[in-house]
C-alpha positions as protocol buffer text, in pm:
chain_id: "A"
residue {
  index: 1
  type: MET
  ca { x: 1452 y: -228 z: 529 }
}
residue {
  index: 2
  type: PRO
  ca { x: 1286 y: -431 z: 253 }
}
residue {
  index: 3
  type: VAL
  ca { x: 923 y: -369 z: 150 }
}
residue {
  index: 4
  type: ARG
  ca { x: 723 y: -688 z: 83 }
}
residue {
  index: 5
  type: PHE
  ca { x: 366 y: -739 z: -21 }
}
residue {
  index: 6
  type: THR
  ca { x: 135 y: -994 z: 136 }
}
residue {
  index: 7
  type: PRO
  ca { x: -42 y: -1200 z: -131 }
}
residue {
  index: 8
  type: THR
  ca { x: -364 y: -1005 z: -75 }
}
residue {
  index: 9
  type: ALA
  ca { x: -196 y: -669 z: -113 }
}
residue {
  index: 10
  type: ARG
  ca { x: -7 y: -777 z: -417 }
}
residue {
  index: 11
  type: GLY
  ca { x: -330 y: -891 z: -583 }
}
residue {
  index: 12
  type: GLN
  ca { x: -500 y: -562 z: -492 }
}
residue {
  index: 13
  type: PHE
  ca { x: -210 y: -357 z: -638 }
}
residue {
  index: 14
  type: LEU
  ca { x: -194 y: -561 z: -961 }
}
residue {
  index: 15
  type: ALA
  ca { x: -579 y: -533 z: -994 }
}
residue {
  index: 16
  type: ALA
  ca { x: -558 y: -154 z: -952 }
}
residue {
  index: 17
  type: LEU
  ca { x: -290 y: -133 z: -1220 }
}
residue {
  index: 18
  type: ALA
  ca { x: -494 y: -355 z: -1455 }
}
residue {
  index: 19
  type: TYR
  ca { x: -806 y: -143 z: -1397 }
}
residue {
  index: 20
  type: ILE
  ca { x: -619 y: 179 z: -1480 }
}
residue {
  index: 21
  type: ALA
  ca { x: -445 y: 30 z: -1777 }
}
residue {
  index: 22
  type: ARG
  ca { x: -771 y: -81 z: -1939 }
}
residue {
  index: 23
  type: ASP
  ca { x: -843 y: 274 z: -2050 }
}
residue {
  index: 24
  type: ARG
  ca { x: -519 y: 454 z: -1989 }
}
residue {
  index: 25
  type: PRO
  ca { x: -197 y: 245 z: -2011 }
}
residue {
  index: 26
  type: ASP
  ca { x: 26 y: 559 z: -1974 }
}
residue {
  index: 27
  type: ALA
  ca { x: -159 y: 651 z: -1656 }
}
residue {
  index: 28
  type: ALA
  ca { x: -107 y: 296 z: -1520 }
}
residue {
  index: 29
  type: ARG
  ca { x: 265 y: 324 z: -1593 }
}
residue {
  index: 30
  type: ARG
  ca { x: 290 y: 656 z: -1412 }
}
residue {
  index: 31
  type: PHE
  ca { x: 96 y: 527 z: -1119 }
}
residue {
  index: 32
  type: ARG
  ca { x: 329 y: 229 z: -1092 }
}
residue {
  index: 33
  type: GLN
  ca { x: 632 y: 462 z: -1099 }
}
residue {
  index: 34
  type: ARG
  ca { x: 481 y: 680 z: -823 }
}
residue {
  index: 35
  type: ALA
  ca { x: 415 y: 365 z: -615 }
}
residue {
  index: 36
  type: GLU
  ca { x: 772 y: 248 z: -665 }
}
residue {
  index: 37
  type: ARG
  ca { x: 906 y: 584 z: -545 }
}
residue {
  index: 38
  type: ALA
  ca { x: 682 y: 577 z: -239 }
}
residue {
  index: 39
  type: LEU
  ca { x: 794 y: 219 z: -159 }
}
residue {
  index: 40
  type: ARG
  ca { x: 1163 y: 319 z: -190 }
}
residue {
  index: 41
  type: ARG
  ca { x: 1097 y: 598 z: 60 }
}
residue {
  index: 42
  type: LEU
  ca { x: 940 y: 348 z: 300 }
}
residue {
  index: 43
  type: GLN
  ca { x: 1252 y: 140 z: 282 }
}
residue {
  index: 44
  type: ARG
  ca { x: 1448 y: 428 z: 433 }
}
residue {
  index: 45
  type: TYR
  ca { x: 1170 y: 591 z: 638 }
}
residue {
  index: 46
  type: PRO
  ca { x: 916 y: 324 z: 736 }
}
residue {
  index: 47
  type: ARG
  ca { x: 742 y: 564 z: 982 }
}
residue {
  index: 48
  type: SER
  ca { x: 685 y: 831 z: 714 }
}
residue {
  index: 49
  type: GLY
  ca { x: 328 y: 712 z: 647 }
}
residue {
  index: 50
  type: ARG
  ca { x: 40 y: 839 z: 858 }
}
residue {
  index: 51
  type: HIS
  ca { x: -163 y: 630 z: 1093 }
}
residue {
  index: 52
  type: ILE
  ca { x: -483 y: 500 z: 935 }
}
residue {
  index: 53
  type: PRO
  ca { x: -763 y: 743 z: 1044 }
}
residue {
  index: 54
  type: GLU
  ca { x: -1031 y: 469 z: 1049 }
}
residue {
  index: 55
  type: PHE
  ca { x: -814 y: 244 z: 1277 }
}
residue {
  index: 56
  type: PRO
  ca { x: -617 y: 469 z: 1507 }
}
residue {
  index: 57
  type: ASP
  ca { x: -566 y: 185 z: 1761 }
}
residue {
  index: 58
  type: LEU
  ca { x: -364 y: -28 z: 1511 }
}
residue {
  index: 59
  type: PRO
  ca { x: 10 y: 0 z: 1451 }
}
residue {
  index: 60
  type: HIS
  ca { x: -59 y: 6 z: 1078 }
}
residue {
  index: 61
  type: ARG
  ca { x: 20 y: 310 z: 863 }
}
residue {
  index: 62
  type: GLU
  ca { x: -80 y: 428 z: 516 }
}
residue {
  index: 63
  type: VAL
  ca { x: 67 y: 607 z: 219 }
}
residue {
  index: 64
  type: VAL
  ca { x: -182 y: 778 z: -3 }
}
residue {
  index: 65
  type: LEU
  ca { x: -113 y: 778 z: -377 }
}
residue {
  index: 66
  type: SER
  ca { x: -436 y: 929 z: -494 }
}
residue {
  index: 67
  type: PRO
  ca { x: -673 y: 774 z: -560 }
}
residue {
  index: 68
  type: TYR
  ca { x: -528 y: 469 z: -383 }
}
residue {
  index: 69
  type: ARG
  ca { x: -428 y: 407 z: -22 }
}
residue {
  index: 70
  type: PHE
  ca { x: -148 y: 165 z: 61 }
}
residue {
  index: 71
  type: PHE
  ca { x: -172 y: 14 z: 408 }
}
residue {
  index: 72
  type: TYR
  ca { x: 140 y: -126 z: 573 }
}
residue {
  index: 73
  type: ARG
  ca { x: 303 y: -230 z: 902 }
}
residue {
  index: 74
  type: THR
  ca { x: 656 y: -290 z: 1008 }
}
residue {
  index: 75
  type: GLU
  ca { x: 744 y: -631 z: 1149 }
}
residue {
  index: 76
  type: GLY
  ca { x: 1101 y: -677 z: 1262 }
}
residue {
  index: 77
  type: ARG
  ca { x: 1312 y: -527 z: 988 }
}
residue {
  index: 78
  type: VAL
  ca { x: 1052 y: -569 z: 712 }
}
residue {
  index: 79
  type: VAL
  ca { x: 781 y: -328 z: 588 }
}
residue {
  index: 80
  type: TRP
  ca { x: 477 y: -539 z: 501 }
}
residue {
  index: 81
  type: MET
  ca { x: 229 y: -389 z: 255 }
}
residue {
  index: 82
  type: VAL
  ca { x: -99 y: -546 z: 369 }
}
residue {
  index: 83
  type: GLY
  ca { x: -364 y: -375 z: 154 }
}
residue {
  index: 84
  type: VAL
  ca { x: -423 y: -144 z: -142 }
}
residue {
  index: 85
  type: TRP
  ca { x: -757 y: 21 z: -154 }
}
residue {
  index: 86
  type: HIS
  ca { x: -918 y: 279 z: -378 }
}
residue {
  index: 87
  type: GLY
  ca { x: -991 y: 595 z: -177 }
}
residue {
  index: 88
  type: ALA
  ca { x: -1371 y: 561 z: -245 }
}
residue {
  index: 89
  type: GLN
  ca { x: -1377 y: 218 z: -75 }
}
residue {
  index: 90
  type: LEU
  ca { x: -1428 y: 175 z: 293 }
}
residue {
  index: 91
  type: PRO
  ca { x: -1116 y: -21 z: 403 }
}
residue {
  index: 92
  type: GLU
  ca { x: -1136 y: -341 z: 602 }
}
residue {
  index: 93
  type: ARG
  ca { x: -948 y: -362 z: 928 }
}
residue {
  index: 94
  type: PRO
  ca { x: -588 y: -467 z: 837 }
}
residue {
  index: 95
  type: SER
  ca { x: -484 y: -810 z: 963 }
}
residue {
  index: 96
  type: ALA
  ca { x: -241 y: -837 z: 1252 }
}
residue {
  index: 97
  type: ALA
  ca { x: -113 y: -1170 z: 1114 }
}
residue {
  index: 98
  type: GLY
  ca { x: 247 y: -1211 z: 995 }
}
residue {
  index: 99
  type: GLY
  ca { x: 362 y: -1148 z: 640 }
}
residue {
  index: 100
  type: ALA
  ca { x: 350 y: -1370 z: 336 }
}
């Protein structure tokens, strides 16, 4: 099952990497590697993330890669990453709209 990013989520992920890389390029590289491993796991086990505590009524799930939270949903045979938020931020309600 492929994992795809919505444009918003892709921008949030790239912004997080850029923020980390400003002061610690090695930490940004390690964070990206951790994220890639987590996304590969979602390809095989899309239900492995937990439900989002702030939005228990939604079908979305999250994977926590401290200090960031990756919000996703499955749609057909695709895992859509819909948001990447720092754990200190209050997340917005994920969109129910389709991918891309």
